[in-house]
Each structure stands twice: as structure tokens, then as C-alpha cells.
C-alpha positions in Angstrom: 0.0 0.0 0.0 1.3 3.4 -0.9 0.9 6.3 1.6 -0.5 9.6 0.2 0.9 12.9 1.5 -2.1 13.9 3.5 -2.6 15.7 6.8 0.0 14.2 9.3 -2.5 12.9 11.8 -5.0 11.5 9.3 -3.2 8.5 7.9 -0.5 7.6 10.4 -2.2 4.3 11.1 -2.1 3.4 7.4 1.7 4.0 7.5 2.2 1.1 9.9 0.4 -1.3 7.6 2.7 -0.5 4.7 5.9 0.1 6.5 6.5 -2.8 8.7 4.6 -5.9 7.5 7.9 -7.3 6.2 11.2 -5.4 6.7 12.8 -4.8 3.3 9.5 -5.3 1.3 9.1 -3.1 -1.7 6.0 -0.9 -2.2 4.4 0.3 -5.5 6.5 3.5 -5.6 10.3 3.1 -5.3 10.5 6.0 -2.9 7.7 4.8 -0.6 9.7 2.6 1.7 12.4 5.2 2.1 9.9 7.9 2.8 8.0 5.9 5.4 11.0 4.6 7.2 12.6 8.1 7.2 9.4 9.4 8.7 9.5 6.9 11.6 13.2 7.6 12.2 12.5 11.3 12.4 9.6 10.7 14.7 11.8 8.6 16.9 14.3 11.5 17.2 11.5 13.8 18.3 9.6 11.4 20.5 12.1 8.8 21.7 9.9 6.0 20.4 12.3 3.0 20.3 15.1 1.3 22.2 18.5 1.6 20.6 18.4 -1.8 19.0 15.1 -1.3 17.3 16.2 2.2 16.1 19.4 0.8 14.7 17.6 -1.9 12.9 15.1 0.6 11.4 18.1 2.8 10.4 19.6 -0.1 8.5 16.3 -0.8 6.8 16.0 2.8 5.8 19.4 2.8 4.2 18.5 -0.4 2.3 15.3 1.3 1.1 17.4 4.2 -0.2 19.7 1.9 -2.1 16.7 0.0 -3.5 15.2 3.2 -4.8 18.4 4.3 -6.5 18.8 0.9 -8.1 15.2 1.2 -9.4 16.2 4.4 -11.2 15.0 7.0 -8.6 17.1 10.2 -8.8 18.9 11.6 -5.8 16.8 14.7 -6.1 13.6 12.7 -5.8 15.0 10.8 -2.8 16.1 14.0 -1.0 12.6 15.4 -1.7 11.0 12.3 -0.1 13.3 12.6 2.9 12.4 16.3 3.3 8.7 15.4 3.2 9.2 12.7 5.8 11.0 15.1 8.1 8.3 17.7 7.7 5.6 15.2 8.4 7.3 13.9 11.5 7.6 17.5 12.8 3.9 17.9 12.4 2.8 14.8 14.3 2.1 15.0 18.0 4.2 12.6 20.1 1.0 11.8 21.9 -0.9 10.9 18.8 -2.5 7.4 19.4 -1.9 6.5 15.8 1.8 7.1 16.2 1.6 4.7 19.1 0.2 2.1 16.7 3.1 2.7 14.4 5.5 2.3 17.3 4.1 -1.1 18.3 4.2 -2.5 14.8 7.7 -1.2 14.1 8.9 -2.8 17.4 7.3 -6.1 16.4 8.7 -6.1 12.9 12.2 -5.0 13.7 13.0 -6.3 17.1 14.1 -9.6 15.6 17.0 -7.9 13.9 18.6 -7.5 17.3 19.0 -11.3 17.4 20.5 -11.7 13.9 24.2 -12.7 14.1 25.0 -11.9 10.5 23.5 -10.2 7.5 24.4 -10.0 3.8 23.8 -6.8 2.0 23.9 -7.8 -1.7 24.8 -5.3 -4.5 24.9 -5.5 -8.3 28.1 -7.7 -8.3 29.4 -7.8 -4.7 28.0 -7.9 -1.2 28.9 -6.4 2.2 28.8 -9.1 4.9 28.1 -8.0 8.5 29.0 -10.1 11.4 27.9 -9.4 15.0 29.2 -12.7 16.6 31.7 -11.7 19.4 35.2 -12.9 19.0 38.1 -13.2 21.4 40.7 -11.7 19.0 40.8 -9.7 15.8 38.0 -10.4 13.4 36.1 -8.9 10.5 32.7 -7.4 11.3 31.9 -5.8 7.9 33.7 -7.0 4.7 33.7 -6.9 1.0 36.2 -9.0 -1.0 38.0 -8.2 -4.2 41.4 -8.8 -5.9 44.2 -6.9 -7.6 45.6 -9.3 -10.1 46.0 -12.6 -8.3 46.2 -10.9 -4.9 43.2 -11.0 -2.6 42.1 -7.7 -1.0 39.5 -7.3 1.8 38.1 -4.0 2.9 35.8 -3.2 5.8 35.8 -3.0 9.6 37.5 -5.1 12.2 36.2 -5.7 15.7 36.4 -2.6 17.8 36.8 -0.2 14.9 33.2 0.4 13.7 32.7 4.1 13.3 36.5 4.6 13.4 38.7 3.5 10.5 38.2 1.4 7.5 40.8 -1.3 7.0 42.1 -2.9 3.9 44.0 -6.2 4.1 46.0 -7.4 1.1 48.2 -10.4 0.5 50.4 -9.7 -2.5 51.6 -12.5 -4.7 55.1 -12.1 -5.9 55.4 -8.3 -5.1 57.2 -6.3 -2.5 55.2 -4.4 0.1 53.7 -1.1 -1.2 54.8 2.1 0.4 51.4 3.8 0.4 47.7 3.1 -0.1 44.6 5.2 -0.7 40.9 4.9 -1.3 39.6 6.7 -4.4 36.1 7.5 -5.4 33.9 10.1 -7.1 34.2 13.6 -5.6 30.7 15.0 -5.4 32.0 18.6 -5.5 33.5 18.0 -8.9 30.8 15.6 -10.2 27.5 15.9 -8.4 25.8 13.1 -10.4 26.6 9.5 -9.7 29.1 7.9 -12.0 27.4 4.8 -13.5 29.8 3.9 -16.3 29.8 0.3 -15.0 30.1 -1.6 -11.7 33.9 -1.9 -12.3 34.5 1.6 -13.7 35.9 4.5 -11.7 35.1 8.1 -12.7 37.7 10.0 -14.6 40.7 11.1 -12.6 39.7 14.7 -12.9 36.5 14.1 -10.7 38.0 11.7 -8.2 39.1 12.2 -4.6 41.3 10.1 -2.5 41.9 9.3 1.2 45.4 8.2 2.1 46.0 5.4 4.7 47.0 6.8 8.0 48.7 3.7 9.3 49.7 0.2 8.2 51.3 -3.0 9.6 51.3 -6.7 9.4 47.8 -8.1 9.3 46.7 -10.5 12.0 46.3 -14.0 10.6 42.6 -14.0 11.5 42.1 -11.2 8.9 43.7 -13.1 6.0 41.8 -15.0 3.4 41.9 -18.8 3.6 45.2 -20.1 2.3 47.3 -17.0 3.0 49.9 -16.8 5.7 50.9 -13.2 5.6 49.5 -9.8 4.5 49.4 -6.1 5.3 46.6 -4.1 7.0 46.1 -0.5 5.9 43.8 1.8 7.9 42.1 4.9 6.5 40.7 8.0 8.2 37.1 8.3 9.3 36.4 10.7 6.5 36.8 7.9 4.0 33.8 6.0 5.4 31.7 9.1 5.6 32.4 9.8 1.9 31.7 6.2 1.0 28.3 6.3 2.6 27.3 9.2 0.3 28.0 7.4 -2.9 25.3 5.9 -5.1 25.1 2.1 -4.2 25.8 1.3 -7.8 29.1 3.2 -7.9 32.6 1.7 -7.8 35.4 2.8 -5.5 39.0 1.4 -5.4 41.8 0.7 -3.0 45.1 1.7 -4.8 48.5 0.4 -3.6 51.5 2.4 -4.7 55.0 0.9 -5.3 58.4 2.4 -5.4 58.7 1.5 -9.1 55.8 4.0 -9.8 53.4 1.1 -10.4 49.9 1.1 -8.9 47.8 -2.0 -8.1 44.1 -1.4 -7.8 41.3 -3.4 -6.3 37.8 -2.4 -7.3 34.8 -2.5 -4.9 31.2 -1.6 -5.0 29.7 1.1 -2.7 26.6 -1.0 -2.3 24.8 -1.0 1.1 27.8 0.1 3.1 25.7 2.5 5.1 23.1 -0.2 5.9 25.9 -2.5 7.0 27.2 0.2 9.4 23.8 0.8 10.7 23.3 -2.9 11.4 26.6 -3.1 13.2 25.5 -0.2 15.4 23.3 -2.8 17.2 26.6 -3.9 18.8 28.0 -7.4 19.3 25.3 -10.1 19.6 24.1 -10.1 23.2 24.6 -6.4 23.7 22.9 -3.2 22.7 24.3 -0.3 20.7 26.4 2.1 22.6 
């Protein structure tokens, strides 16, 4: 069911029916799930509707709805407009509205189960982000996407204890010396406001890219290596890199570039995908605990 943009107190109960029957379900209009989940998130900020785990699960579902709308061909302009309407509507609804209480109950019922999920896969066009909330006693991946540069495997994501901090890339080079630097490169929205959709493996032209240099590196813990590898390097990037990655269209590519002293560059291509949804899911915290 698609929700019309009527007086804020008139159709709030209808919202619950369409919004939370099945988390992730698509409605008739591509922007409808994003609009409706954005409305409830905004209402939660005003009215403190949900416990942190439910709010985090709803946030992840909202990011998924954004990605689904973009993949369906919705423009960023239309999505921003839908988000603005949702925010305006949330500001107009009374926190004491009994119909909002109905929405709250149905959202809690639909999304509370996310708090018990140990893992989630967020599929993209050609690659997936894998989120893992199972507690570990040592270093472990909690959000990953895999790629290669040549025959060398590269993994990018978050390791336990670093969500919201620094993205990490781990590489095990085959037959090459260790690179002296690494950077993440992606479209620069200031130079190219529109998403670059030349192909899931194509980066935008150099003239409209921006990069984020790794701020530290060292030997990777064996638990972070792909199966069959005994050694590798871990490169960590500033928080700004993750913030920029979240703003990309989910269909866009980004790359990790490794620079060598012979002036060669080895690149591993990744897909932006539902990176933001993966981060939101991880904000639930390790399984058995709540988000901080």
C-alpha cells in the first residue's frame, strides 16, 4: 500500500500497515519505503519511540530502502525530496498521537528480531557487504567486501572494535614487495554531483575523483587473512573515507590503490553498495549487547 501525503494525523495508522509488514519489502513507488522509514526515524528522534536496538535496525532498513530506490532508477533529487517530506511530516505529528503509538508497536514487532541476527548479507549488483555481530576473542572482521588486484586478494571493511573509526584494507600480494602507500579513491561530489554509473567496475575520470590516504599500516593478524594466505598487510584509513563512501550511489565503484616504489599502482575495485546499511546494522553492537 502506498501512503499519500495527507494531513499528518489523518493517515498515520495506514503507515504502519505498509511500513513494517515485512522489513525490506518493496511498495508500489520506489521512494515509498524510504519515505515511510525516514518518517518513523525522524519521529523517533523527536519522541524517543524506540530502544537503541530497534532504532538501529530501522536505520539499516532505511538505508536499504534508499539503495533499492536508487537501483530502481530513482534520482537523488527525488530521494532528497522524499526525505524532506518525511521530516516535515514527522515534525507535524504530535508525540501523543495514538496512531503514532500504533506505528511504534508495529515497528517494534517487525524490527526487534533484527537484534537477534548474528549476520546479514547486503547484496549489491556484483558484490556484497557481509556484516558479522558474533563476538570474537581476538581480531575479526565485522563488515567486509572482498576483491582482488591481479591474483592478490584484498578485503576492505571494519575489524572488531573499529566500527565508526577507521576502514581497514588487508592485502596479501603475490610475488610483489610491500607497497609504500595506499589510498581509497572514489567520485568527488563537489567535482561531479551526479553518480558515475559507467559500470560496476569503472571508476570516474581522474579529474573528478578524490582520495583518502591510509594513516597507518602494519602486518595483518592471521585471523584477517583470506583462507590459504599466511601473511598480509593491513592499511587503515581516516574516518572521512567511510563518511564519503556512505554518500555514494550504491551502484558506484570505488577502489583501493596500492603504490609501489617503481611507480606502479595496483588497484582493487569494490562496489559502494549498502555500506551505510551495514554500518547501521553493526551499530546494534555485538550479539548479546545493545548499541552504545
